[in-house]
DSSP file (Angstrom, degrees, kcal/mol; ACC not computed):
  #  RESIDUE AA STRUCTURE BP1 BP2  ACC     N-H-->O    O-->H-N    N-H-->O    O-->H-N    TCO  KAPPA ALPHA  PHI   PSI    X-CA   Y-CA   Z-CA
    1    1 A X     >        0   0    0      0, 0.0     4,-2.2     0, 0.0     5,-0.2   0.000 360.0 360.0 360.0 -44.6   93.8  140.2  108.0
    2    2 A X  H  >  +     0   0    0      1,-0.2     4,-2.5     2,-0.2     5,-0.2   0.880 360.0  54.0 -55.4 -38.8   93.7  140.2  111.8
    3    3 A X  H  > S+     0   0    0      1,-0.2     4,-2.5     2,-0.2    -1,-0.2   0.941 107.8  50.1 -60.3 -47.2   90.3  138.5  111.9
    4    4 A X  H  > S+     0   0    0      1,-0.2     4,-2.0     2,-0.2    -1,-0.2   0.891 111.6  48.1 -62.2 -36.8   91.6  135.7  109.8
    5    5 A X  H  X S+     0   0    0     -4,-2.2     4,-1.6     2,-0.2    -1,-0.2   0.903 110.8  50.8 -69.8 -39.2   94.6  135.2  112.0
    6    6 A X  H  X S+     0   0    0     -4,-2.5     4,-1.6    -5,-0.2    -2,-0.2   0.913 109.9  50.2 -62.9 -41.8   92.5  135.2  115.1
    7    7 A X  H  X S+     0   0    0     -4,-2.5     4,-2.1     1,-0.2    -1,-0.2   0.904 108.8  52.4 -64.2 -42.2   90.2  132.6  113.7
    8    8 A X  H  < S+     0   0    0     -4,-2.0    -1,-0.2     1,-0.2    -2,-0.2   0.829 112.5  44.5 -64.9 -31.3   93.0  130.3  112.7
    9    9 A X  H  < S+     0   0    0     -4,-1.6    -1,-0.2     1,-0.2    -2,-0.2   0.705 111.4  53.0 -84.5 -23.4   94.4  130.4  116.2
   10   10 A X  H  < S+     0   0    0     -4,-1.6     2,-0.6     1,-0.2    -2,-0.2   0.856 111.8  44.8 -77.2 -35.7   91.1  130.0  117.9
   11   11 A X  S  < S-     0   0    0     -4,-2.1    -1,-0.2    -5,-0.2     2,-0.1  -0.916  78.8-139.2-118.4 120.0   90.1  126.9  116.0
   12   12 A X        -     0   0    0     -2,-0.6     2,-0.1     1,-0.1    -3,-0.1  -0.471  36.9 -99.5 -69.1 146.6   92.5  124.0  115.4
   13   13 A X        -     0   0    0     -5,-0.1    -1,-0.1    -2,-0.1     2,-0.1  -0.391  39.0-105.7 -65.4 139.0   92.3  122.5  111.9
   14   14 A X    >   -     0   0    0      1,-0.1     3,-1.8    -2,-0.1     4,-0.4  -0.416  28.0-120.5 -62.2 145.1   90.3  119.3  111.6
   15   15 A X  G >  S+     0   0    0      1,-0.3     3,-1.1     2,-0.2     4,-0.3   0.751 109.9  67.8 -64.7 -22.7   92.6  116.4  111.1
   16   16 A X  G >  S+     0   0    0      1,-0.2     3,-1.1     2,-0.2     6,-0.3   0.794  89.8  64.4 -63.3 -26.8   90.9  115.6  107.8
   17   17 A X  G <  S+     0   0    0     -3,-1.8    -1,-0.2     1,-0.3    -2,-0.2   0.731  90.3  66.4 -67.4 -22.5   92.4  118.8  106.4
   18   18 A X  G <  S+     0   0    0     -3,-1.1    -1,-0.3    -4,-0.4     2,-0.3   0.674  83.3  88.3 -77.2 -15.5   95.9  117.3  106.9
   19   19 A X  S <> S-     0   0    0     -3,-1.1     4,-2.3    -4,-0.3     5,-0.2  -0.627  89.4-119.9 -81.4 143.4   95.2  114.7  104.2
   20   20 A X  H  > S+     0   0    0     -2,-0.3     4,-1.8     1,-0.2     5,-0.2   0.883 112.9  47.4 -49.1 -47.2   96.1  115.8  100.7
   21   21 A X  H  > S+     0   0    0      1,-0.2     4,-2.3     2,-0.2    -1,-0.2   0.906 110.2  52.8 -65.3 -39.4   92.6  115.3   99.4
   22   22 A X  H  > S+     0   0    0     -6,-0.3     4,-2.6     1,-0.2     5,-0.2   0.882 106.6  53.3 -63.9 -35.3   91.2  117.1  102.3
   23   23 A X  H  X S+     0   0    0     -4,-2.3     4,-2.2     2,-0.2    -1,-0.2   0.904 109.7  47.8 -64.3 -40.2   93.5  120.1  101.7
   24   24 A X  H  X S+     0   0    0     -4,-1.8     4,-2.0    -5,-0.2    -2,-0.2   0.939 115.2  44.4 -71.6 -43.6   92.4  120.5   98.1
   25   25 A X  H  X S+     0   0    0     -4,-2.3     4,-2.2     1,-0.2    -2,-0.2   0.886 113.4  50.2 -67.2 -38.3   88.7  120.3   98.9
   26   26 A X  H  X S+     0   0    0     -4,-2.6     4,-2.8    -5,-0.2     5,-0.2   0.913 109.8  50.3 -64.8 -42.8   88.9  122.6  101.9
   27   27 A X  H  X S+     0   0    0     -4,-2.2     4,-2.7    -5,-0.2     5,-0.3   0.920 110.3  49.7 -60.8 -43.6   90.8  125.2   99.9
   28   28 A X  H  X S+     0   0    0     -4,-2.0     4,-2.2     1,-0.2    -1,-0.2   0.913 113.3  47.2 -64.2 -42.1   88.2  125.0   97.1
   29   29 A X  H  X S+     0   0    0     -4,-2.2     4,-2.4     2,-0.2    -2,-0.2   0.938 112.2  49.0 -65.5 -45.8   85.3  125.4   99.6
   30   30 A X  H  X S+     0   0    0     -4,-2.8     4,-0.8     1,-0.2    -2,-0.2   0.938 115.1  43.8 -61.0 -46.8   87.0  128.3  101.5
   31   31 A X  H  < S+     0   0    0     -4,-2.7     3,-0.4     1,-0.2    -1,-0.2   0.886 115.8  47.0 -68.8 -35.2   87.7  130.3   98.2
   32   32 A X  H  < S+     0   0    0     -4,-2.2    -1,-0.2    -5,-0.3    -2,-0.2   0.873 117.9  40.5 -75.7 -32.7   84.4  129.7   96.7
   33   33 A X  H  < S+     0   0    0     -4,-2.4     2,-0.4    -5,-0.2    -1,-0.2   0.423 105.6  75.9 -96.6   0.0   82.4  130.6   99.9
   34   34 A X     <  -     0   0    0     -4,-0.8     3,-0.1    -3,-0.4    -4,-0.0  -0.914  49.1-168.6-119.5 139.0   84.5  133.6  101.0
   35   35 A X  S    S+     0   0    0     -2,-0.4     2,-1.2     1,-0.2     3,-0.2   0.623  85.2  71.6 -90.7 -13.0   84.7  137.2   99.8
   36   36 A X     >  +     0   0    0      1,-0.2     4,-2.4     2,-0.1     5,-0.2  -0.609  59.1 166.6-101.8  75.4   87.8  137.8  101.9
   37   37 A X  H  > S+     0   0    0     -2,-1.2     4,-2.3     1,-0.2    -1,-0.2   0.846  72.3  52.9 -63.4 -34.4   90.2  135.7   99.9
   38   38 A X  H  > S+     0   0    0      2,-0.2     4,-1.9    -3,-0.2    -1,-0.2   0.935 110.0  47.3 -66.8 -44.2   93.3  137.2  101.5
   39   39 A X  H  > S+     0   0    0      1,-0.2     4,-2.4     2,-0.2    -2,-0.2   0.915 112.9  49.8 -62.7 -44.4   92.1  136.5  105.0
   40   40 A X  H  X S+     0   0    0     -4,-2.4     4,-2.7     1,-0.2    -1,-0.2   0.892 108.9  51.6 -58.4 -41.3   91.1  132.9  104.0
   41   41 A X  H  X S+     0   0    0     -4,-2.3     4,-2.2    -5,-0.2    -1,-0.2   0.879 109.7  50.9 -67.3 -36.4   94.6  132.4  102.4
   42   42 A X  H  X S+     0   0    0     -4,-1.9     4,-2.0     2,-0.2    -2,-0.2   0.935 112.4  45.3 -68.5 -45.5   96.2  133.5  105.7
   43   43 A X  H  X S+     0   0    0     -4,-2.4     4,-2.3     1,-0.2    -2,-0.2   0.918 113.9  48.9 -62.2 -43.2   94.1  131.2  107.8
   44   44 A X  H  X S+     0   0    0     -4,-2.7     4,-2.3     1,-0.2    -1,-0.2   0.872 108.6  54.0 -68.1 -34.2   94.7  128.3  105.5
   45   45 A X  H  X S+     0   0    0     -4,-2.2     4,-1.7     2,-0.2    -1,-0.2   0.905 109.8  47.2 -65.0 -40.2   98.5  129.0  105.4
   46   46 A X  H  X S+     0   0    0     -4,-2.0     4,-2.1     1,-0.2    -1,-0.2   0.882 109.8  53.1 -69.9 -34.3   98.6  128.8  109.2
   47   47 A X  H  X S+     0   0    0     -4,-2.3     4,-2.8     1,-0.2    -2,-0.2   0.900 107.2  52.9 -61.0 -38.6   96.5  125.6  109.2
   48   48 A X  H  X S+     0   0    0     -4,-2.3     4,-2.6     1,-0.2    -1,-0.2   0.894 107.7  51.0 -64.0 -36.7   99.1  124.1  106.7
   49   49 A X  H  X S+     0   0    0     -4,-1.7     4,-1.6     2,-0.2    -1,-0.2   0.913 110.9  47.8 -63.9 -43.9  101.8  125.0  109.2
   50   50 A X  H  X S+     0   0    0     -4,-2.1     4,-2.3     2,-0.2    -2,-0.2   0.911 112.5  49.9 -63.0 -45.3   99.9  123.3  112.1
   51   51 A X  H  X S+     0   0    0     -4,-2.8     4,-3.2     1,-0.2     5,-0.3   0.925 108.0  52.4 -61.4 -43.4   99.3  120.2  109.9
   52   52 A X  H  X S+     0   0    0     -4,-2.6     4,-1.9     1,-0.2    -1,-0.2   0.866 110.7  48.1 -66.8 -29.7  102.9  120.0  108.9
   53   53 A X  H  X S+     0   0    0     -4,-1.6     4,-2.0     2,-0.2    -1,-0.2   0.904 113.1  48.4 -68.1 -42.3  103.9  120.1  112.6
   54   54 A X  H  X S+     0   0    0     -4,-2.3     4,-1.2     2,-0.2    -2,-0.2   0.912 116.1  42.1 -63.4 -44.9  101.4  117.4  113.5
   55   55 A X  H  X S+     0   0    0     -4,-3.2     4,-1.0     1,-0.2    -1,-0.2   0.870 113.2  53.1 -72.6 -35.2  102.5  115.1  110.6
   56   56 A X  H  < S+     0   0    0     -4,-1.9     3,-0.3    -5,-0.3    -2,-0.2   0.884 110.3  47.0 -67.9 -36.2  106.2  115.8  111.3
   57   57 A X  H  < S+     0   0    0     -4,-2.0    -1,-0.2     1,-0.2    -2,-0.2   0.772 109.2  56.2 -75.8 -24.9  105.8  114.8  115.0
   58   58 A X  H  <        0   0    0     -4,-1.2    -1,-0.2     1,-0.2    -2,-0.2   0.706 360.0 360.0 -78.7 -21.8  103.9  111.7  114.0
   59   59 A X     <        0   0    0     -4,-1.0    -1,-0.2    -3,-0.3    -2,-0.1   0.456 360.0 360.0 -78.1 360.0  106.6  110.3  111.7
């Protein structure tokens, strides 16, 4: 779990992931390509929080 959290903090999410279609595609890719589903979920959850902050400040 710590590795997933470190990765999410080291790399900002690409802006495309903040679009609804991008979120769905990225989730599918991460889950399909990863054996560490829990770590991926933690990274993705943190990316969602970052995206919501970006989109919230833009409105």
